[in-house]
N, C-alpha and C positions, 0 to 999 in steps of 0.2 A: 504493500500500500504506500509506504514511504517513497519507493522508487516511482510509482505512478504519480504521486503528488509532485515530485521533483520534475518529472517530464512535463506535467501540465503547466507548472510554473515556467519552464523553459519555453514552452509553446506560447504561453500568454505574453512572454517578453518579445517573442518574434512578432506576434500580432500587434503589440503596442508600437513596435518600430514601423510596421506597415501602416498603422493608423496615422502616425506622425508624418508619413510620406504621402498620405492620401490614397493608399493602394488597398485598403481593407474592403473586402466583400463587394467587388464591382459587379455590375449587372449589364455590361455592354458587350458580352461575348455571345455571338449567335452561332451555335453549333450547326454544322451542315451535314455531318456524316456520323453513322453509328459503327461501332467496332465490328459487329457480326456481319453487317452488310459489306464492309470493306473486305473482310476475310473471305466471304463467299464470292463476291463479284470479281475479285482479283486473284482468286486461288490458283488459276492456271497460268498466270503471268510470271515468267522467270526473271532472273536478274537482268538479263539483256533487254527484255521487253520493257521492263519498268524504266531502265536507263534511256531507252530510245524514245519512249513517250511518257514523260513524267506525269504523274497523277497528283494533282494538288488536293489536299484534304484539310478539313477543319473539324477537329474532334474535341470532346471534353469528357472528363471522367475522374474517378478517384484513384490516387496512386496506391497500388497494392504491393508493389515491389520496386526497389530502387538500388542500382549499383553504380557507384561513383568511381571513376577510374581516371583521375587527373584531368586531362583536357577533354575527356569524353565521358558520357554517362548513359546508362540505359535505365528504363523504367517500364513497368507494366501498369496500364491504367484500365479501369473497368467502368463501363457504362451499363445501362439497363439491358443491353443486348449481349454483352460479352466483354472480352479483353483484347487488347492489342498492345504491342510493344512500341515505345518511342525511343529515339536516339537523340541525345542532346550533346552538342560539342561547341567549343570556343569558336571554331571556324564557321559554324552554321548560324549560331544565335548571337555570337559576340561574347566576350569574357564576362561582362557584367550580367547579362541575362543568365548565362550558365552558372555563374556564382550564386545568383538568386535561387536558381533551381536547386542547387546543392543544399540550400537551407530549407527547402520544402521537406515535409515529413510524410511518412506513410499515413494515409488517411486524408491528406489534403486533396482538394478538388481543383483541377487545373484545366485550362483550355490550351490547345496546341494547334498551330497552323504549320503545314509543311508538305512534303511529298513522300509518296510511298517508295520503298526500296526493299530489297531482300538482303539479309545478312548472309555471311558466308555459310551459315548453317541452314539457310533457306527460310528463315522466319520473316514473315511480312511485318514491316516496321515503318513507322512514320519518322522521317528525318525532320526534326523540329526546326523551323525558321523563327517562329515567335512563340513565346510562352506567357501565360497569364495565370496567376494564382486567383482562383475564383472564390474559394471558401477555405478557411483555415480550420483544420481539425485540432481542437484544443485537447482532446483526450486521445491517448494512444489506443490503437486497436489491439485486441488480444494477440498473443504470440502468433506470428504468421503461419507456422507450420501446424499448430494445434487448434486454432480457432477458439470459438466460444463453446466449451463443452459442458459447463454447469447448466443442468436443465432449468432450474429455477431462474437463473440469470438470463438464459436464452429467452424464456417466455416473458420475463419482465422487461428486458431490453431487446425486443424483437428487432429494432432498427439496427443494432450491432450484429445480431444473429444473421440478418439478411445480408449484411456487408461481408461477413467473413465465412459463412457456411454455404457452400454450393448446394448441399442437400436440402437446406431449408428453402432456398430460392426455387429449387426443382419442385418441391412439394406444392408451393403456393402458385407457381405457374401451372402445374397440373390441376390444381383446384379450379383455377379460372377456366381452363379448358373443359373440365368436367361440367361445370355449371353452364357454360356456353353450349356444350353438346346436348345437354338435357333440354335446354330451351329450343335449340334447333330441331330436336326430335319432336317435341310436343307441338311446335308451330307447324311442322310438316304433317302432323296428324290432325290439323285444323282445330287445335285448342287455342283459346283466347287467354292471353296473360292479363291478369287483373291485380289490383292492390286492395287489401281490406284493412280495417282499423287495427292499429297496434295498441291503442288505449281503448278499453271496452268497459261498459258499465257492469256487464256480467261475463266473467271468464268462462268459456265453454269450449267444447270440441275435444276435451281430453280429461282424464282423471289426474289432476296435478294441483299442487298448491301454488297459487299465483303470487306475484309481487303486487302490492297495493300502493296507490298514490292518490293525490288529491288535486282537483282542478279548482284553483282559487276563485276565478271569475264566476264559474257556474256553481261553486260551492257543492261539488259532488265528488264522491269517492269513485275512483276508476282502478282498473286492473291492467297490468301489462298482459298482452296476448299470450295464452298458453297454446293456442292452436287457431288457425283461421277457418276451421271446418264449417262452423255454423253460418258464417258469412258467405262462404263460397256456395253453400247449398241454398242460401237465400237467392243467390244469383241464378242458380239452376231453376228455381221457382220463377224468377223473372224472365226466363227465356234464353239466357246464355247457357247453351246446352253442354258445352265442353269448355271448362275453365281450369286454369292452373295459377298457382302463385308460388314463387320462391321467396320464402318469408323468414323473418327473424321471430323466434318464439322465446319466451322467458318463463322459466319454472323455478320456483323457490325450493330447490331440492339440493341434495348433497352433491359434492364434486368428486369425480373419480376419473379413471382413464377413459371411461365411456360417457361421462356426463359433464356438461358445463351449463350453468344456469341460463346462459344466453346461447342459443344455437340456431342453426339454419335448417329449415325443412322445405321440401317440395310437397305440395298437396295438389291433387288434380282430380276432377270429377267429370263423368260423362253420362249424359242422359240416355235412356233406353238401352242400358247395358247392365250386366250383373258382375259379380266378383270373378266369374270365369273370364270375362273380358280383361279385367285388370291382371289376372294371372297369365294372360296371353301377351299383353302389351308390355308388361314390365321386363320380361327377358329380352324383348327386342330393344327396349330403351337402354338397358344396361349394356347390351352387346354394342349398340351404336355408340354409346358414351365411351366405353373402353377403347373401341377402335379409334375414335376421334381423338381422345385425350392421350392414350398410351401407344397407339399404333398396333394393338393386338387385343384379342378377346381372351387371351390367356396371360396370367400374371402371377407373381409369387406374393404370398402374404404370410409372414411369420413362419417361413419354411415350407408352407403348403402351396402347391400349384393350383390356382383357382382356374377353372375352365368354364367360361360363360357360353361355350358353344354346345355343351352337352345338355340333354333334356333335364329339367329341374325335377328332382324327386318330390313326391307329394305324400305326406303322412298326416294322419290325425294326431291329436295330442296323445291319445292313449296308444296308438300304434308306435309313435316315436318313443314313448316311455318304455314300452315292452321290447322294442328293437334294441335299445341300448342298456336295458336292465331286464334280461330274460326271466329273472326270478319273480318279477312283479306280475301278478295274475289279474285277470278281469275282475275276479271277486274282490280283490283288495281295492282296485281302482273304483269300484262302485259301492264301496262300503265306507261311509263317512268316518266312522270310528277307526277303521283300519288305516285309512289315509292319514288321519291325525296321528295315529300311533307311529306310522312310518316317518312322517315329518318330524315328530318329536325325537324319534330314534336317531335321525340324521342331524338333529340340531338346527332344523330349518324353521324360521319363524313363519307363522301363518295368521290370518285374520280370523278371529273366533266366529265371526258372523258368516264366513264363507260356507257355501254349500259344496256338494261333491265337485261341481265343475270348477269352482275357484280353487279348491284344494288340489285338484289334478293339475291345474295350471301352475300353481306354486311348486309342485313336485317337478313338473317339466322344466320350468325356468331355472331351477336350482340344480338339476341333475342331468339335463339333456342338451340344452341349447348350445353349450360350449363344444359339444361333439359334432355339431352340424357344420361341417367344413365346406363341402360342395353345395351349390345353391339348392335349397330345400324349402318348399312351401309347407308350412304347418297349417292345417285347415280344421274346420269343425270346432271353433272356440265356443265355450259355454255362453249362452245368452246372458247369464247373470253378470259376466264381466265384459259385455259388449253392448253398452247402453244405447249406442247410435246405429247398430247394425240390424239388418232385417233378419228375423228368425227363419230358419229353414222350414219349408213347407212339409218336409218329411218328418221333422222332429223339432217342435217348438223350443226345446231346451238347448238346441244348437243354433248358432248364428252362421250366416253365410259370410264368413270372415276368414282371412288368412294372414299369416305373417311370413315374411321371407327371411331366411337365415343364410348367411354366407360367412365362412371363417369363424363360426361360433358366435356371431353377433346378429341381432335383429337389424335388418336393413330396411324393410318395408312393412307396412301394415295396411290392409285394405279390406273392404267389404261391400256387399250389396247394401245400399243405403235404406234406412228405415224411412218411409215416406207416409206412413199412417199417422196422422196427427194425434189420434186418441191413444194409440199404442205408445207413441213417443212421450205424450204427456204423462202417462202412467209411469214410464221408465224414469222421467225426470223427477216425478214425485217420489219414487223409490230412492233415487239418488239423494234427494233433498232430506229424506228421513235419515239416511245414513250420515249425511253431514250433520244433522242435528244431534245424532248419537255420538258425534265426535270424530268422524272420518274427514280429516282436513282436505283430502284429495277428491272426495266425492263431488259430482257436478252440481251446479246451481239449477234451479228451475228457470228456464228461459221462455217467458210467456210470448215474447215477440217472435221467437223462432217457431213456436207452436202456431201462432197466427199466420206466419208465412206458409207453413205446411197446410194450413186450412184453405189456402188459395190453390192447393194441389201442386205437388212436386212430381214430375214424371218419374217412373222407375229409373234408378241410376246406380252407378257404382263409383267408389272413390278410393284413393290410396294416398298414403304419405310415405315419403322416403327421407331418411335423415341424411342430409348432404354431408355433414361432418363425418358421419360413420362411413358413408360411401367413399369419401376422399381418403379416410384412414385405410379402407379396404384396398383401394386402387393404387395408393402410394406406399403401401406396406409401412404404415405409421402405427406404432404401438399405443399411442395416447391421443385422445381428442385434442389435447393442448398442442400437439405437434401440427395440427391442421387448422387451428384458429389463430389468426394473426395476433390477437390480443386477448388471451383467455383471462378469465377472472382470477385474481390472486389476492391474497391478504395484503393490506398496505405494508409498505416497507417500514421496518423499525430502525431506529438509530443504532 
């Protein structure tokens, strides 16, 4: 720490000298070229070709490496596209400009004008004619060969992480491509992108504890959105038959490698379809996204090769439990006391009010889902834990609902939508009673949504995909904090 403080003081002294000369933080350099574009465009030109037809360039970027050798110096600078080498010498820039460059530090941002040439080792390089210090880095970057390795520091100082860690930049560039590919796919399927409120008088669309706030002018309490579902279905009522939203949601819950209180979801709905439609469209969407973002529909995640080209397995909750735990019998799965006994034996917490379906789900989530590596649809969820899903015509205790698991994580959740206003009202009432009994995650009764359904919503299906978890999957990132630029952290302590 003392060494860092000394370096910072030295750099502040350099900045003070620049201020006295009127050279600090100029804003008159207009960059004309990017490093990667130059590397690509002139990749095939050899030493003789560049000497015969000089290429003038004007680049800018951050100094990442610097080698000073008397009357000549080399440096590597990085811009948003990549890196390129520069060559600085007394004969090309003049002694004074070269001397000024020697005082520049790793991390400084400079502008360079000059011509392209190739070194004797064949590296494309800019021979500097003029140099300009554009921004002084007062803090030293982490050691150049090791980068920023402390996870907590990487998340807290993401700006430094992005400067020094190529893998971090790769992940967030991939995230951008993934979101773009999803939008491209859905627009191609004739979905309409919409935006719904992030502050809501009644939090709905999921079983989760919300964040509360207050609007002073209206003097009303509001909640940050836990899901956009009920607003998107209002739009289906209004005649927008295929809608989607890439949205930020907020849930006042714990933090883990799979959970951040602020996260990104895709939700999309299609009228005149059921959950079978969603189970057909999602594999096509994921295949399109992986191909567009990664260049392949096969990739590695935590040592497992994930193959999005193979047919997705489909299992009910009870089938999945029995597949991975052959000793579990149908008799146990349909006996509430036996289920409670098994959960207790395994040390798994459960809700005392849950029926057989809820207890089965708890057993599945705690003992099976981490074993679902290749894409697997889990279907036939209990109606009791699916308050917004249509019940199956063949069995009212089962909802037409699925969850998609890949690499041991839930990636998507979808169902045939419940469009019967009286059925929905009863389910909301049941949830409200659970909330009154102390369940902080139970849903509120949303009278306006019931009113919307009373105007008639066509049969429809919908699904949600966690964007953060999808990025984790496709970039082989072990923690959700690795794919959120600024994850929530405790405030720094002195």
